[in-house]
The first five atom37 places (N, CA, C, CB, O) and aatype in JSON, in Angstrom:
{
  "aatype": [12, 6, 19, 0, 0, 6, 6, 6, 10, 10, 0, 6, 3, 16, 10, 0, 0, 12, 3, 6, 1, 14, 0, 1, 0, 15, 3, 18, 7, 10, 12, 11, 9, 3, 11, 16, 6, 4, 9, 9, 8, 13, 0, 6, 11, 14, 11, 7, 14, 5, 10, 11, 0, 12, 5, 19, 3, 9, 15, 14, 10, 1, 10, 15, 6, 5, 3, 0, 10, 1, 18, 14, 18, 9, 0, 15, 12, 7, 19, 18, 19, 13, 1, 16, 3, 19, 10, 10, 11, 10, 10, 1, 17, 1, 8, 14, 15, 15, 2, 3, 13, 7, 15, 6, 9, 9, 14, 15, 0, 19, 16, 3, 8, 2, 19, 5, 12, 1],
  "atom_mask": [
    [1, 1, 1, 1, 1],
    [1, 1, 1, 1, 1],
    [1, 1, 1, 1, 1],
    [1, 1, 1, 1, 1],
    [1, 1, 1, 1, 1],
    [1, 1, 1, 1, 1],
    [1, 1, 1, 1, 1],
    [1, 1, 1, 1, 1],
    [1, 1, 1, 1, 1],
    [1, 1, 1, 1, 1],
    [1, 1, 1, 1, 1],
    [1, 1, 1, 1, 1],
    [1, 1, 1, 1, 1],
    [1, 1, 1, 1, 1],
    [1, 1, 1, 1, 1],
    [1, 1, 1, 1, 1],
    [1, 1, 1, 1, 1],
    [1, 1, 1, 1, 1],
    [1, 1, 1, 1, 1],
    [1, 1, 1, 1, 1],
    [1, 1, 1, 1, 1],
    [1, 1, 1, 1, 1],
    [1, 1, 1, 1, 1],
    [1, 1, 1, 1, 1],
    [1, 1, 1, 1, 1],
    [1, 1, 1, 1, 1],
    [1, 1, 1, 1, 1],
    [1, 1, 1, 1, 1],
    [1, 1, 1, 0, 1],
    [1, 1, 1, 1, 1],
    [1, 1, 1, 1, 1],
    [1, 1, 1, 1, 1],
    [1, 1, 1, 1, 1],
    [1, 1, 1, 1, 1],
    [1, 1, 1, 1, 1],
    [1, 1, 1, 1, 1],
    [1, 1, 1, 1, 1],
    [1, 1, 1, 1, 1],
    [1, 1, 1, 1, 1],
    [1, 1, 1, 1, 1],
    [1, 1, 1, 1, 1],
    [1, 1, 1, 1, 1],
    [1, 1, 1, 1, 1],
    [1, 1, 1, 1, 1],
    [1, 1, 1, 1, 1],
    [1, 1, 1, 1, 1],
    [1, 1, 1, 1, 1],
    [1, 1, 1, 0, 1],
    [1, 1, 1, 1, 1],
    [1, 1, 1, 1, 1],
    [1, 1, 1, 1, 1],
    [1, 1, 1, 1, 1],
    [1, 1, 1, 1, 1],
    [1, 1, 1, 1, 1],
    [1, 1, 1, 1, 1],
    [1, 1, 1, 1, 1],
    [1, 1, 1, 1, 1],
    [1, 1, 1, 1, 1],
    [1, 1, 1, 1, 1],
    [1, 1, 1, 1, 1],
    [1, 1, 1, 1, 1],
    [1, 1, 1, 1, 1],
    [1, 1, 1, 1, 1],
    [1, 1, 1, 1, 1],
    [1, 1, 1, 1, 1],
    [1, 1, 1, 1, 1],
    [1, 1, 1, 1, 1],
    [1, 1, 1, 1, 1],
    [1, 1, 1, 1, 1],
    [1, 1, 1, 1, 1],
    [1, 1, 1, 1, 1],
    [1, 1, 1, 1, 1],
    [1, 1, 1, 1, 1],
    [1, 1, 1, 1, 1],
    [1, 1, 1, 1, 1],
    [1, 1, 1, 1, 1],
    [1, 1, 1, 1, 1],
    [1, 1, 1, 0, 1],
    [1, 1, 1, 1, 1],
    [1, 1, 1, 1, 1],
    [1, 1, 1, 1, 1],
    [1, 1, 1, 1, 1],
    [1, 1, 1, 1, 1],
    [1, 1, 1, 1, 1],
    [1, 1, 1, 1, 1],
    [1, 1, 1, 1, 1],
    [1, 1, 1, 1, 1],
    [1, 1, 1, 1, 1],
    [1, 1, 1, 1, 1],
    [1, 1, 1, 1, 1],
    [1, 1, 1, 1, 1],
    [1, 1, 1, 1, 1],
    [1, 1, 1, 1, 1],
    [1, 1, 1, 1, 1],
    [1, 1, 1, 1, 1],
    [1, 1, 1, 1, 1],
    [1, 1, 1, 1, 1],
    [1, 1, 1, 1, 1],
    [1, 1, 1, 1, 1],
    [1, 1, 1, 1, 1],
    [1, 1, 1, 1, 1],
    [1, 1, 1, 0, 1],
    [1, 1, 1, 1, 1],
    [1, 1, 1, 1, 1],
    [1, 1, 1, 1, 1],
    [1, 1, 1, 1, 1],
    [1, 1, 1, 1, 1],
    [1, 1, 1, 1, 1],
    [1, 1, 1, 1, 1],
    [1, 1, 1, 1, 1],
    [1, 1, 1, 1, 1],
    [1, 1, 1, 1, 1],
    [1, 1, 1, 1, 1],
    [1, 1, 1, 1, 1],
    [1, 1, 1, 1, 1],
    [1, 1, 1, 1, 1],
    [1, 1, 1, 1, 1],
    [1, 1, 1, 1, 1]
  ],
  "atom_positions": [
    [[-2.08, 4.67, -8.86], [-3.0, 5.05, -9.92], [-4.4, 4.96, -9.35], [-2.84, 4.14, -11.19], [-4.81, 3.91, -8.85]],
    [[-5.14, 6.04, -9.42], [-6.5, 6.05, -8.96], [-7.45, 5.81, -10.12], [-6.83, 7.36, -8.26], [-7.3, 6.4, -11.19]],
    [[-8.43, 4.94, -9.9], [-9.38, 4.65, -10.98], [-10.15, 5.9, -11.36], [-10.36, 3.53, -10.56], [-10.44, 6.11, -12.55]],
    [[-10.5, 6.74, -10.4], [-11.23, 7.98, -10.71], [-10.41, 8.85, -11.65], [-11.57, 8.75, -9.43], [-10.96, 9.43, -12.58]],
    [[-9.12, 8.94, -11.41], [-8.26, 9.77, -12.28], [-8.18, 9.15, -13.66], [-6.85, 9.92, -11.68], [-8.13, 9.88, -14.65]],
    [[-8.17, 7.83, -13.76], [-8.11, 7.17, -15.06], [-9.37, 7.44, -15.89], [-7.92, 5.66, -14.88], [-9.31, 7.47, -17.12]],
    [[-10.5, 7.64, -15.23], [-11.74, 7.93, -15.95], [-11.66, 9.23, -16.71], [-12.9, 7.96, -14.99], [-12.36, 9.41, -17.7]],
    [[-10.81, 10.15, -16.26], [-10.67, 11.44, -16.91], [-9.83, 11.35, -18.18], [-10.07, 12.45, -15.97], [-9.88, 12.25, -19.02]],
    [[-9.05, 10.3, -18.32], [-8.22, 10.12, -19.51], [-9.06, 9.65, -20.68], [-7.08, 9.13, -19.23], [-10.18, 9.16, -20.5]],
    [[-8.51, 9.8, -21.87], [-9.17, 9.3, -23.06], [-8.91, 7.82, -23.27], [-8.73, 10.08, -24.27], [-9.48, 7.22, -24.19]],
    [[-8.07, 7.23, -22.47], [-7.73, 5.82, -22.66], [-8.94, 4.93, -22.42], [-6.59, 5.41, -21.73], [-9.74, 5.16, -21.51]],
    [[-9.05, 3.9, -23.24], [-10.09, 2.89, -23.05], [-9.59, 1.81, -22.09], [-10.52, 2.28, -24.4], [-10.38, 1.17, -21.4]],
    [[-8.29, 1.61, -22.08], [-7.65, 0.63, -21.2], [-6.37, 1.26, -20.67], [-7.37, -0.73, -21.94], [-5.74, 2.08, -21.35]],
    [[-5.97, 0.87, -19.47], [-4.72, 1.35, -18.9], [-3.98, 0.17, -18.28], [-4.98, 2.47, -17.84], [-4.58, -0.64, -17.57]],
    [[-2.69, 0.08, -18.53], [-1.86, -0.97, -17.96], [-0.8, -0.34, -17.06], [-1.19, -1.81, -19.08], [-0.13, 0.61, -17.46]],
    [[-0.66, -0.85, -15.85], [0.41, -0.4, -14.96], [1.72, -1.02, -15.45], [0.13, -0.79, -13.47], [1.74, -2.19, -15.84]],
    [[2.8, -0.24, -15.44], [4.07, -0.71, -15.98], [5.24, -0.3, -15.11], [4.28, -0.18, -17.39], [5.14, 0.6, -14.28]],
    [[6.34, -0.99, -15.33], [7.59, -0.68, -14.63], [8.75, -0.88, -15.61], [7.76, -1.57, -13.35], [8.63, -1.61, -16.6]],
    [[9.86, -0.22, -15.31], [11.06, -0.46, -16.11], [11.67, -1.77, -15.66], [12.09, 0.72, -15.98], [11.54, -2.15, -14.49]],
    [[12.33, -2.47, -16.57], [12.91, -3.77, -16.22], [14.27, -3.96, -16.88], [11.95, -4.91, -16.65], [14.53, -3.44, -17.97]],
    [[15.13, -4.71, -16.22], [16.46, -5.0, -16.75], [16.41, -6.23, -17.68], [17.47, -5.24, -15.59], [15.48, -7.03, -17.58]],
    [[17.38, -6.37, -18.56], [17.38, -7.47, -19.54], [17.28, -8.87, -18.93], [18.62, -7.4, -20.36], [16.59, -9.73, -19.47]],
    [[17.95, -9.11, -17.81], [17.98, -10.45, -17.21], [16.59, -10.94, -16.8], [18.89, -10.46, -15.99], [16.35, -12.15, -16.75]],
    [[15.67, -10.02, -16.52], [14.32, -10.42, -16.06], [13.22, -10.11, -17.07], [14.0, -9.72, -14.76], [12.08, -10.52, -16.87]],
    [[13.55, -9.41, -18.13], [12.52, -8.91, -19.04], [11.66, -10.01, -19.65], [13.17, -8.13, -20.15], [10.47, -9.81, -19.86]],
    [[12.24, -11.17, -19.95], [11.46, -12.23, -20.59], [10.46, -12.89, -19.64], [12.38, -13.29, -21.15], [9.69, -13.74, -20.07]],
    [[10.47, -12.5, -18.37], [9.5, -13.01, -17.4], [8.18, -12.25, -17.45], [10.09, -12.94, -15.99], [7.22, -12.64, -16.78]],
    [[8.11, -11.17, -18.23], [6.96, -10.27, -18.2], [6.38, -10.04, -19.59], [7.36, -8.94, -17.6], [7.02, -10.34, -20.6]],
    [[5.17, -9.52, -19.62], [4.64, -8.95, -20.84], [5.35, -7.61, -21.03], [0.0, 0.0, 0.0], [5.44, -6.82, -20.09]],
    [[5.84, -7.36, -22.24], [6.58, -6.13, -22.51], [5.82, -5.27, -23.49], [7.97, -6.44, -23.04], [5.07, -5.77, -24.33]],
    [[6.04, -3.96, -23.39], [5.33, -3.05, -24.27], [6.24, -2.01, -24.87], [4.22, -2.39, -23.53], [7.28, -1.66, -24.31]],
    [[5.82, -1.51, -26.02], [6.42, -0.35, -26.64], [5.35, 0.73, -26.62], [6.93, -0.65, -28.11], [4.17, 0.45, -26.79]],
    [[5.8, 1.97, -26.42], [4.85, 3.07, -26.34], [5.26, 4.19, -27.29], [4.74, 3.6, -24.89], [6.41, 4.28, -27.73]],
    [[4.29, 5.05, -27.6], [4.61, 6.24, -28.38], [4.89, 7.4, -27.43], [3.47, 6.59, -29.37], [4.91, 7.2, -26.21]],
    [[5.1, 8.6, -27.95], [5.47, 9.74, -27.1], [4.36, 10.17, -26.16], [5.87, 10.9, -27.96], [4.62, 10.92, -25.22]],
    [[3.11, 9.73, -26.38], [2.0, 10.07, -25.49], [1.75, 8.96, -24.46], [0.73, 10.32, -26.3], [0.76, 9.0, -23.72]],
    [[2.65, 7.98, -24.41], [2.55, 6.81, -23.52], [1.39, 5.89, -23.89], [2.4, 7.28, -22.08], [0.88, 5.14, -23.06]],
    [[0.98, 5.96, -25.15], [-0.01, 5.02, -25.68], [0.74, 3.76, -26.11], [-0.83, 5.65, -26.89], [1.76, 3.84, -26.8]],
    [[0.24, 2.61, -25.7], [0.92, 1.36, -26.03], [0.68, 1.04, -27.5], [0.43, 0.18, -25.12], [-0.46, 0.98, -27.96]],
    [[1.76, 0.82, -28.23], [1.65, 0.51, -29.66], [1.99, -0.94, -29.98], [2.55, 1.43, -30.47], [1.7, -1.42, -31.07]],
    [[2.62, -1.64, -29.03], [2.91, -3.06, -29.22], [3.04, -3.72, -27.87], [4.2, -3.27, -30.06], [3.6, -3.14, -26.94]],
    [[2.51, -4.95, -27.76], [2.59, -5.71, -26.51], [2.97, -7.14, -26.86], [1.24, -5.65, -25.71], [2.36, -7.75, -27.74]],
    [[3.96, -7.69, -26.17], [4.38, -9.09, -26.39], [4.47, -9.78, -25.03], [5.76, -9.16, -27.16], [5.12, -9.27, -24.12]],
    [[3.82, -10.92, -24.9], [3.82, -11.66, -23.64], [5.06, -12.55, -23.55], [2.53, -12.51, -23.51], [5.23, -13.47, -24.35]],
    [[5.92, -12.28, -22.58], [7.12, -13.05, -22.27], [7.93, -13.43, -23.52], [6.72, -14.3, -21.52], [8.16, -14.61, -23.78]],
    [[8.36, -12.42, -24.28], [9.13, -12.73, -25.49], [10.51, -13.29, -25.18], [9.27, -11.48, -26.35], [11.08, -13.01, -24.13]],
    [[11.02, -14.07, -26.1], [12.35, -14.67, -25.98], [13.15, -14.38, -27.25], [12.25, -16.2, -25.73], [12.58, -14.04, -28.28]],
    [[14.47, -14.51, -27.16], [15.34, -14.4, -28.32], [15.21, -13.09, -29.06], [0.0, 0.0, 0.0], [15.2, -12.02, -28.44]],
    [[15.1, -13.15, -30.4], [15.0, -11.93, -31.21], [13.77, -11.08, -30.86], [14.97, -12.3, -32.69], [13.81, -9.85, -30.94]],
    [[12.67, -11.74, -30.46], [11.48, -11.0, -30.1], [11.71, -10.16, -28.84], [10.3, -11.96, -29.9], [11.18, -9.06, -28.71]],
    [[12.5, -10.7, -27.91], [12.85, -9.96, -26.7], [13.69, -8.75, -27.06], [13.59, -10.87, -25.72], [13.4, -7.64, -26.61]],
    [[14.71, -8.95, -27.84], [15.61, -7.85, -28.25], [14.81, -6.75, -28.93], [16.73, -8.36, -29.19], [15.08, -5.57, -28.73]],
    [[13.82, -7.14, -29.74], [13.0, -6.16, -30.47], [12.13, -5.3, -29.55], [12.12, -6.88, -31.47], [11.66, -4.25, -29.97]],
    [[11.92, -5.73, -28.32], [11.08, -4.98, -27.39], [11.86, -3.97, -26.56], [10.38, -5.92, -26.47], [11.27, -3.27, -25.74]],
    [[13.18, -3.87, -26.77], [13.96, -2.84, -26.07], [13.52, -1.46, -26.53], [15.47, -3.03, -26.29], [13.27, -1.24, -27.71]],
    [[13.44, -0.53, -25.57], [13.05, 0.84, -25.89], [13.93, 1.82, -25.12], [11.56, 1.08, -25.55], [14.58, 1.45, -24.14]],
    [[13.95, 3.05, -25.57], [14.62, 4.12, -24.83], [13.63, 4.64, -23.81], [15.13, 5.27, -25.78], [12.68, 5.34, -24.17]],
    [[13.84, 4.32, -22.55], [12.87, 4.76, -21.55], [13.29, 6.04, -20.83], [12.67, 3.66, -20.54], [12.67, 6.43, -19.84]],
    [[14.33, 6.7, -21.31], [14.74, 7.96, -20.69], [13.64, 9.03, -20.72], [15.99, 8.5, -21.38], [13.58, 9.84, -19.8]],
    [[12.76, 9.06, -21.75], [11.66, 10.04, -21.7], [10.68, 9.8, -20.54], [10.9, 10.01, -23.0], [9.88, 10.67, -20.21]],
    [[10.75, 8.62, -19.92], [9.85, 8.31, -18.81], [10.42, 8.77, -17.46], [9.58, 6.82, -18.77], [10.16, 8.17, -16.42]],
    [[11.19, 9.82, -17.51], [11.7, 10.46, -16.31], [12.77, 9.65, -15.58], [10.58, 10.73, -15.38], [12.95, 9.8, -14.37]],
    [[13.48, 8.79, -16.3], [14.61, 8.09, -15.73], [15.9, 8.76, -16.18], [14.6, 6.59, -16.13], [15.94, 9.4, -17.23]],
    [[16.93, 8.61, -15.39], [18.23, 9.15, -15.82], [18.72, 8.33, -17.02], [19.27, 9.11, -14.65], [18.26, 7.21, -17.25]],
    [[19.64, 8.89, -17.78], [20.22, 8.18, -18.92], [20.85, 6.87, -18.47], [21.25, 9.05, -19.63], [20.74, 5.85, -19.16]],
    [[21.52, 6.9, -17.34], [22.18, 5.72, -16.8], [21.15, 4.63, -16.47], [22.99, 6.1, -15.55], [21.35, 3.47, -16.82]],
    [[20.07, 5.0, -15.81], [19.01, 4.03, -15.49], [18.34, 3.51, -16.77], [17.97, 4.66, -14.56], [18.0, 2.33, -16.86]],
    [[18.14, 4.38, -17.72], [17.51, 3.97, -18.98], [18.34, 2.91, -19.69], [17.31, 5.18, -19.9], [17.78, 2.02, -20.33]],
    [[19.66, 2.99, -19.59], [20.51, 1.98, -20.19], [20.47, 0.65, -19.42], [21.94, 2.5, -20.26], [20.57, -0.42, -20.01]],
    [[20.31, 0.73, -18.11], [20.24, -0.5, -17.28], [18.89, -1.18, -17.37], [20.55, -0.18, -15.82], [18.8, -2.39, -17.2]],
    [[17.83, -0.42, -17.63], [16.48, -0.95, -17.64], [15.79, -0.61, -18.97], [15.66, -0.39, -16.46], [14.91, 0.24, -19.0]],
    [[16.18, -1.26, -20.08], [15.68, -0.86, -21.4], [14.35, -1.48, -21.83], [16.69, -1.19, -22.4], [14.03, -1.49, -23.02]],
    [[13.59, -2.0, -20.87], [12.29, -2.61, -21.2], [11.19, -2.0, -20.35], [12.34, -4.14, -20.98], [11.42, -1.57, -19.22]],
    [[9.99, -1.96, -20.91], [8.8, -1.54, -20.16], [7.98, -2.8, -19.94], [7.97, -0.41, -20.92], [7.48, -3.39, -20.9]],
    [[7.84, -3.21, -18.68], [7.18, -4.46, -18.34], [5.82, -4.21, -17.71], [8.05, -5.28, -17.39], [5.64, -3.28, -16.92]],
    [[4.87, -5.06, -18.07], [3.54, -4.99, -17.46], [3.62, -5.48, -16.02], [2.52, -5.84, -18.27], [4.32, -6.45, -15.72]],
    [[2.89, -4.81, -15.13], [2.82, -5.22, -13.74], [1.62, -6.13, -13.5], [2.75, -3.99, -12.83], [1.39, -6.56, -12.37]],
    [[0.85, -6.42, -14.55], [-0.32, -7.29, -14.41], [-1.53, -6.58, -13.84], [0.0, 0.0, 0.0], [-2.49, -7.23, -13.42]],
    [[-1.51, -5.26, -13.81], [-2.65, -4.47, -13.32], [-3.28, -3.78, -14.53], [-2.2, -3.41, -12.22], [-2.63, -2.96, -15.19]],
    [[-4.54, -4.11, -14.82], [-5.22, -3.59, -15.98], [-6.49, -2.87, -15.55], [-5.54, -4.72, -16.98], [-7.25, -3.38, -14.73]],
    [[-6.73, -1.68, -16.11], [-7.95, -0.95, -15.86], [-8.64, -0.77, -17.22], [-7.67, 0.44, -15.15], [-8.1, -0.13, -18.12]],
    [[-9.83, -1.34, -17.34], [-10.6, -1.27, -18.59], [-11.89, -0.49, -18.38], [-10.91, -2.68, -19.11], [-12.5, -0.55, -17.31]],
    [[-12.29, 0.25, -19.4], [-13.66, 0.74, -19.41], [-14.53, -0.5, -19.56], [-13.92, 1.8, -20.58], [-14.2, -1.42, -20.31]],
    [[-15.65, -0.54, -18.84], [-16.51, -1.71, -18.83], [-16.96, -2.11, -20.22], [-17.71, -1.47, -17.97], [-16.92, -3.29, -20.57]],
    [[-17.39, -1.14, -21.04], [-17.89, -1.47, -22.37], [-16.8, -2.07, -23.25], [-18.47, -0.23, -23.05], [-17.07, -2.98, -24.04]],
    [[-15.58, -1.59, -23.12], [-14.46, -2.12, -23.91], [-14.12, -3.54, -23.47], [-13.22, -1.21, -23.77], [-13.91, -4.41, -24.32]],
    [[-14.07, -3.78, -22.18], [-13.75, -5.11, -21.68], [-14.82, -6.13, -22.11], [-13.62, -5.09, -20.16], [-14.49, -7.23, -22.54]],
    [[-16.09, -5.74, -22.0], [-17.15, -6.65, -22.41], [-17.09, -6.96, -23.9], [-18.5, -6.06, -22.06], [-17.32, -8.1, -24.31]],
    [[-16.78, -5.95, -24.7], [-16.64, -6.18, -26.15], [-15.5, -7.16, -26.43], [-16.39, -4.84, -26.89], [-15.66, -8.08, -27.23]],
    [[-14.37, -6.96, -25.77], [-13.24, -7.86, -25.98], [-13.56, -9.28, -25.56], [-12.02, -7.36, -25.23], [-13.24, -10.22, -26.29]],
    [[-14.19, -9.45, -24.42], [-14.44, -10.79, -23.88], [-15.61, -11.5, -24.57], [-14.7, -10.69, -22.4], [-15.55, -12.71, -24.8]],
    [[-16.65, -10.76, -24.89], [-17.84, -11.39, -25.48], [-17.73, -11.6, -26.99], [-19.06, -10.56, -25.18], [-18.15, -12.62, -27.51]],
    [[-17.17, -10.62, -27.68], [-17.2, -10.66, -29.14], [-15.86, -11.0, -29.78], [-17.66, -9.35, -29.66], [-15.82, -11.8, -30.71]],
    [[-14.8, -10.42, -29.32], [-13.49, -10.67, -29.95], [-12.85, -11.97, -29.48], [-12.54, -9.52, -29.67], [-12.25, -12.7, -30.27]],
    [[-12.98, -12.27, -28.21], [-12.27, -13.43, -27.64], [-13.17, -14.21, -26.68], [-11.0, -12.98, -26.9], [-12.83, -14.34, -25.5]],
    [[-14.29, -14.74, -27.14], [-15.21, -15.43, -26.22], [-14.63, -16.7, -25.6], [-16.48, -15.77, -26.95], [-15.1, -17.12, -24.54]],
    [[-13.63, -17.31, -26.21], [-13.07, -18.55, -25.65], [-11.68, -18.33, -25.05], [-13.0, -19.62, -26.73], [-11.03, -19.29, -24.63]],
    [[-11.22, -17.09, -25.0], [-9.89, -16.8, -24.46], [-9.9, -16.84, -22.94], [-9.39, -15.43, -24.94], [-10.91, -16.58, -22.3]],
    [[-8.74, -17.18, -22.39], [-8.64, -17.18, -20.93], [-7.33, -16.58, -20.41], [-8.78, -18.61, -20.41], [-7.02, -16.69, -19.22]],
    [[-6.55, -15.94, -21.3], [-5.29, -15.37, -20.86], [-5.17, -13.94, -21.34], [-4.12, -16.19, -21.38], [-5.15, -13.68, -22.54]],
    [[-5.1, -13.0, -20.4], [-5.0, -11.6, -20.76], [-3.69, -11.27, -21.45], [-5.16, -10.74, -19.53], [-3.68, -10.57, -22.46]],
    [[-2.57, -11.77, -20.93], [-1.27, -11.39, -21.46], [-1.01, -11.82, -22.88], [0.0, 0.0, 0.0], [-0.42, -11.06, -23.65]],
    [[-1.44, -13.02, -23.26], [-1.14, -13.49, -24.59], [-2.28, -13.32, -25.58], [-0.76, -14.93, -24.53], [-2.06, -13.4, -26.79]],
    [[-3.51, -13.07, -25.1], [-4.65, -12.98, -26.01], [-5.39, -11.63, -25.95], [-5.61, -14.09, -25.69], [-5.53, -10.96, -26.98]],
    [[-5.83, -11.23, -24.8], [-6.7, -10.06, -24.67], [-5.91, -8.75, -24.85], [-7.38, -10.07, -23.3], [-6.32, -7.9, -25.64]],
    [[-4.8, -8.6, -24.12], [-4.04, -7.34, -24.18], [-3.5, -7.05, -25.58], [-2.89, -7.38, -23.19], [-3.67, -5.92, -26.04]],
    [[-2.86, -8.0, -26.28], [-2.4, -7.69, -27.63], [-3.53, -7.23, -28.55], [-1.73, -8.89, -28.24], [-3.34, -6.33, -29.37]],
    [[-4.7, -7.83, -28.42], [-5.84, -7.42, -29.23], [-6.32, -6.02, -28.84], [-6.97, -8.42, -29.08], [-6.66, -5.22, -29.71]],
    [[-6.34, -5.73, -27.55], [-6.76, -4.41, -27.09], [-5.8, -3.33, -27.62], [-6.82, -4.36, -25.54], [-6.23, -2.25, -28.02]],
    [[-4.5, -3.63, -27.61], [-3.51, -2.66, -28.09], [-3.72, -2.38, -29.57], [-2.08, -3.17, -27.84], [-3.54, -1.24, -30.02]],
    [[-4.1, -3.39, -30.33], [-4.35, -3.22, -31.77], [-5.59, -2.4, -32.06], [-4.48, -4.56, -32.43], [-5.6, -1.58, -32.97]],
    [[-6.66, -2.63, -31.27], [-7.97, -2.07, -31.58], [-8.41, -0.89, -30.73], [-8.95, -3.1, -31.46], [-9.41, -0.24, -31.06]],
    [[-7.7, -0.59, -29.65], [-8.16, 0.43, -28.71], [-7.02, 1.36, -28.29], [-8.79, -0.22, -27.47], [-5.85, 1.09, -28.55]],
    [[-7.4, 2.45, -27.63], [-6.43, 3.39, -27.07], [-6.03, 2.86, -25.69], [-7.02, 4.85, -26.98], [-6.76, 3.04, -24.72]],
    [[-4.87, 2.22, -25.62], [-4.39, 1.62, -24.38], [-3.2, 2.44, -23.88], [-4.0, 0.12, -24.58], [-2.2, 2.58, -24.59]],
    [[-3.29, 2.97, -22.68], [-2.24, 3.8, -22.09], [-1.41, 3.01, -21.09], [-2.85, 5.02, -21.41], [-1.89, 2.04, -20.5]],
    [[-0.18, 3.43, -20.9], [0.72, 2.88, -19.91], [0.8, 3.88, -18.76], [2.13, 2.59, -20.52], [0.88, 5.08, -18.98]],
    [[0.78, 3.38, -17.55], [0.94, 4.25, -16.37], [1.88, 3.6, -15.39], [-0.43, 4.55, -15.69], [2.16, 4.16, -14.33]]
  ]
}
């Protein structure tokens, strides 16, 4: 992913993602996306029923049906690209005392901003 290319998108934030199998999914922040690959929900290392709720059909992401069944989660790779103004707003005004992106900043960004998955 090139930062210059990301600037051309309408996204305010972009998260790098990968498909993941059930046995490892709870080790990652997981996301649900809409048909435009906009993130609509993010959960940091969910367990139990919350983990099950994060399963998605990832076959539209150019995986075979067989791979989509083996890897039914979209996991964050921990690579985030933010527009500077959006990041400053999140850190200064929304979460001035926060120190964890996965459990605090990213879920808020998904709620309030156009966050894309790549």
